[in-house]
C-alpha positions as CSV (number, residue, x, y, z in Angstrom):
1,M,208.5,296.3,201.7
2,I,211.1,297.3,199.8
3,K,212.8,294.5,200.5
4,Y,210.8,292.0,199.0
5,R,210.4,294.7,195.5
6,L,214.4,294.3,195.0
7,Y,214.0,290.7,194.8
8,F,211.1,290.9,192.8
9,V,213.4,293.4,190.2
10,L,216.4,290.9,190.5
11,G,214.1,287.7,189.9
12,L,212.8,289.9,186.5
13,L,216.3,290.8,185.3
14,V,217.4,287.0,186.1
15,T,214.7,286.1,183.9
16,A,215.4,288.2,181.1
17,L,218.7,287.3,181.2
18,S,218.1,284.3,181.1
19,S,216.2,284.3,177.9
20,C,218.8,286.4,176.5
21,F,221.5,283.7,176.8
22,S,219.0,280.7,175.6
23,D,218.3,282.5,172.4
24,R,221.8,282.7,171.2
25,Q,222.4,281.2,168.2
26,I,224.6,278.2,168.3
27,N,226.3,277.3,164.9
28,Q,227.2,273.8,165.0
29,Y,229.1,272.2,161.6
30,G,231.0,268.6,161.1
31,P,232.1,266.8,158.4
32,A,229.8,266.3,155.1
33,Y,229.0,263.3,154.4
34,F,229.5,261.9,158.4
35,R,226.6,258.6,158.3
36,N,226.6,259.5,154.1
37,D,229.7,257.6,153.6
38,I,228.6,254.1,154.4
39,A,226.8,252.5,150.5
40,Y,225.7,248.7,150.0
41,Q,228.0,247.2,147.6
42,P,226.4,245.3,145.1
43,K,228.0,241.3,144.5
44,P,227.0,237.9,141.9
45,I,224.9,235.7,144.3
46,A,225.9,231.9,143.8
47,S,223.5,231.3,141.3
48,D,224.7,233.3,139.1
49,S,226.5,232.0,136.1
50,S,230.0,234.2,136.6
51,H,231.0,234.7,140.3
52,H,232.9,238.2,139.6
53,A,231.3,241.5,138.2
54,T,232.6,244.9,137.8
55,Y,229.7,247.6,138.7
56,I,229.6,251.2,137.8
57,S,227.1,253.5,139.0
58,G,225.8,257.0,139.5
59,A,224.6,258.5,142.8
60,Y,222.1,261.0,144.3
61,V,223.3,261.9,147.9
62,S,220.7,263.3,150.4
63,G,221.4,264.2,154.0
64,T,220.8,266.6,157.1
65,G,223.4,268.5,159.0
66,S,225.1,265.7,161.9
67,N,223.4,267.1,165.0
68,Y,220.2,268.1,166.4
69,D,221.4,272.2,166.5
70,N,221.7,271.8,162.2
71,S,219.8,269.5,162.1
72,S,217.7,271.7,159.1
73,D,220.6,272.2,157.6
74,N,221.1,270.5,153.7
75,I,223.6,268.4,152.0
76,I,223.0,267.6,148.6
77,A,225.9,265.8,146.4
78,G,226.1,263.6,142.9
79,E,228.6,260.5,143.3
80,L,230.4,258.1,140.9
81,N,231.2,254.6,142.1
82,I,233.2,252.0,140.5
83,G,233.7,248.4,142.4
84,Q,234.4,245.0,141.7
85,G,232.5,242.2,143.7
86,Y,233.1,238.5,144.4
87,T,231.2,235.3,145.3
88,F,233.3,232.0,146.4
89,S,231.8,229.1,148.1
90,N,230.0,230.3,151.1
91,F,232.3,233.4,150.9
92,S,231.6,236.8,149.2
93,L,233.2,240.6,149.2
94,A,233.5,243.5,147.4
95,Y,235.7,246.8,147.2
96,G,235.5,249.9,145.2
97,A,236.8,253.2,145.0
98,F,233.9,256.5,144.8
99,G,234.4,260.4,144.2
100,S,231.8,262.9,144.6
101,I,230.9,266.8,144.5
102,G,228.4,268.7,146.4
103,S,227.3,272.0,148.7
104,Y,226.5,272.0,151.9
105,T,223.3,274.5,152.4
106,N,222.9,276.8,155.8
107,N,219.2,276.5,157.2
108,S,220.2,276.7,160.3
109,N,221.3,280.3,160.7
110,N,219.2,282.5,158.8
111,D,221.1,286.0,160.5
112,Q,222.7,287.5,157.4
113,T,223.9,290.5,159.5
114,Q,226.6,287.6,161.4
115,A,230.4,288.1,160.0
116,N,230.1,284.2,159.9
117,Y,226.8,283.7,157.8
118,F,226.9,281.9,154.8
119,H,224.1,280.1,152.5
120,S,225.6,277.7,151.0
121,K,230.0,276.2,150.9
122,S,230.6,273.4,148.3
123,F,232.5,270.5,149.3
124,A,234.0,266.9,147.5
125,E,234.8,263.5,148.9
126,L,237.0,260.9,147.5
127,G,237.1,257.7,149.0
128,G,237.2,253.7,149.0
129,R,234.7,250.8,150.6
130,F,234.8,247.6,151.7
131,S,232.5,244.6,152.3
132,A,232.8,241.0,153.0
133,N,230.3,238.7,154.5
134,A,229.4,234.7,154.6
135,F,226.3,233.2,153.6
136,I,224.3,229.9,153.0
137,T,222.3,229.3,149.7
138,A,218.6,227.9,149.6
139,G,217.8,227.6,146.7
140,R,218.4,231.0,144.5
141,V,218.6,232.9,147.8
142,D,221.3,233.3,149.1
143,I,221.5,234.6,153.2
144,R,224.6,236.8,154.1
145,F,223.7,236.2,157.9
146,I,226.8,238.1,159.1
147,G,229.2,241.0,157.0
148,I,231.1,243.6,157.3
149,E,231.3,246.4,155.7
150,A,234.0,249.6,156.2
151,A,234.1,252.9,154.2
152,Y,237.1,255.5,154.1
153,S,236.6,259.2,153.0
154,H,239.0,262.5,152.7
155,E,236.9,266.3,152.3
156,F,238.1,269.0,149.8
157,G,237.0,272.5,149.3
158,D,235.2,275.7,150.6
159,Y,233.2,273.7,153.2
160,A,235.8,271.7,155.0
161,Q,237.9,275.6,154.4
162,Y,235.3,277.2,156.4
163,R,235.2,275.3,159.4
164,R,239.1,276.2,159.8
165,D,238.6,279.5,159.6
166,V,236.0,279.9,162.0
167,T,237.2,277.6,164.5
168,G,236.7,279.1,168.1
169,Q,234.6,282.6,166.9
170,T,231.9,283.5,169.1
171,D,229.1,280.8,169.2
172,I,230.2,278.8,166.6
173,Y,231.3,275.0,167.6
174,T,233.6,273.3,164.9
175,N,234.5,269.7,163.5
176,T,237.0,270.3,162.0
177,R,238.7,266.3,160.3
178,T,238.1,265.8,156.9
179,Q,238.9,262.0,157.1
180,L,236.1,259.3,158.1
181,F,236.4,256.0,159.0
182,T,233.4,253.8,159.2
183,L,232.8,250.4,160.1
184,G,230.1,247.7,161.2
185,G,228.2,244.6,160.6
186,T,225.8,243.4,158.2
187,S,222.8,241.3,157.3
188,E,221.6,240.7,153.8
189,V,219.4,238.6,152.0
190,V,219.5,238.4,148.4
191,I,216.9,236.2,146.0
192,H,217.2,235.6,142.2
193,L,214.4,235.4,140.3
194,R,214.1,232.4,138.3
195,N,212.2,233.4,135.0
196,N,213.3,237.0,134.2
197,G,217.0,236.8,135.9
198,M,216.1,239.6,138.1
199,R,217.9,240.0,141.8
200,F,216.6,242.1,144.6
201,G,217.3,242.3,148.2
202,F,217.4,243.8,151.4
203,R,220.1,245.1,153.6
204,L,220.9,246.1,157.5
205,F,224.3,247.7,158.8
206,I,224.6,249.0,162.0
207,G,228.4,250.6,162.8
208,N,230.5,253.5,163.7
209,S,232.2,256.6,163.1
210,F,235.3,256.5,165.0
211,G,237.6,259.5,165.7
212,D,236.9,262.7,167.0
213,N,233.4,262.9,167.4
214,S,232.9,266.4,169.1
215,Y,232.5,270.1,168.2
216,K,234.9,272.1,169.8
217,N,235.1,276.3,170.9
218,L,238.4,276.0,173.2
219,N,237.9,280.2,172.8
220,N,234.8,280.1,175.0
221,T,235.3,280.7,178.8
222,V,232.0,281.1,179.7
223,G,230.3,277.8,178.7
224,N,230.8,274.1,177.1
225,Q,233.8,273.9,175.0
226,Y,232.6,270.8,173.7
227,Y,229.3,269.5,172.3
228,Y,229.2,265.9,171.1
229,Y,227.1,265.4,168.4
230,P,223.8,262.5,169.8
231,S,225.1,259.6,168.5
232,N,228.2,258.6,166.2
233,T,226.4,255.3,165.5
234,A,225.3,254.6,162.0
235,V,222.6,252.6,160.6
236,S,221.4,252.2,157.0
237,L,219.0,250.0,155.2
238,A,220.0,249.6,151.8
239,Y,217.2,247.8,148.7
240,F,219.4,246.6,145.7
241,M,217.5,245.6,142.5
242,Q,219.2,244.5,139.4
243,V,217.8,243.7,136.3
244,K,220.2,241.9,133.5
245,Q,223.0,244.6,133.7
246,F,221.0,247.2,135.3
247,V,221.3,248.3,139.2
248,F,219.3,250.5,141.1
249,V,220.0,251.0,145.1
250,A,217.9,253.0,147.3
251,E,219.2,253.6,151.2
252,T,218.4,255.5,153.8
253,N,220.5,256.0,157.6
254,G,217.3,257.9,159.1
255,S,218.9,261.6,158.3
256,G,219.4,261.5,154.2
257,F,219.1,258.7,151.3
258,Q,221.1,257.8,148.1
259,L,219.4,256.8,145.1
260,R,222.0,254.5,142.8
261,T,221.6,253.5,139.1
262,G,224.4,251.7,136.9
263,F,225.0,248.9,135.0
264,A,227.1,245.1,135.9
265,F,229.5,243.4,133.8
């Protein structure tokens, strides 16, 4: 009888200890622009009178943390874009540069008693984008059936420094890289309305962010030293509209969105 009571007490202790460990807060922090670096780049269409244009726009960027454990964190940024677009016979391309300033808000860990707690950290991004595609024309419709799109960005600021400072500390897993490179394929349709000169289109992008996609805590000796992003696959759907010289783009990647407005000349 005493033996069974001992087993019962030991079982309760194991359950309690397991509950304590499962309730531990694991904090994971990665690059601010993960999945937010790709952005639609407008290009003239075949029926335009000019096959070269310069595009200047401002954007509002909103996203979440890059892993399930910090998916309630918020990323908000303002972005300035400048780019060039060219259309040739059955081929078009665009390239441009961008810069942004924003903040990473920590909503996953609300325990302000923790030594490394923070509410918000600032960041900045500088980078470039490239897009090219082959197309066929059906009347005033450009069917850009196959293309590639790429983005490179470099992160600066307090949030990047914070990730370096807390690397290896208890219950904190970080990806400290500040450079992102994303590459993938696109498919797009753009329509030019005859009556008012309005253009609108839709673009699908599927690609990958290349490089180290893990969170690390190499000082953790009692559990995993690595956690991985759920996926480094980037999927983005964009809607484009241009009325005369005014341009509007709405884009979503599943974990965030961008709203961009500007003009072409």
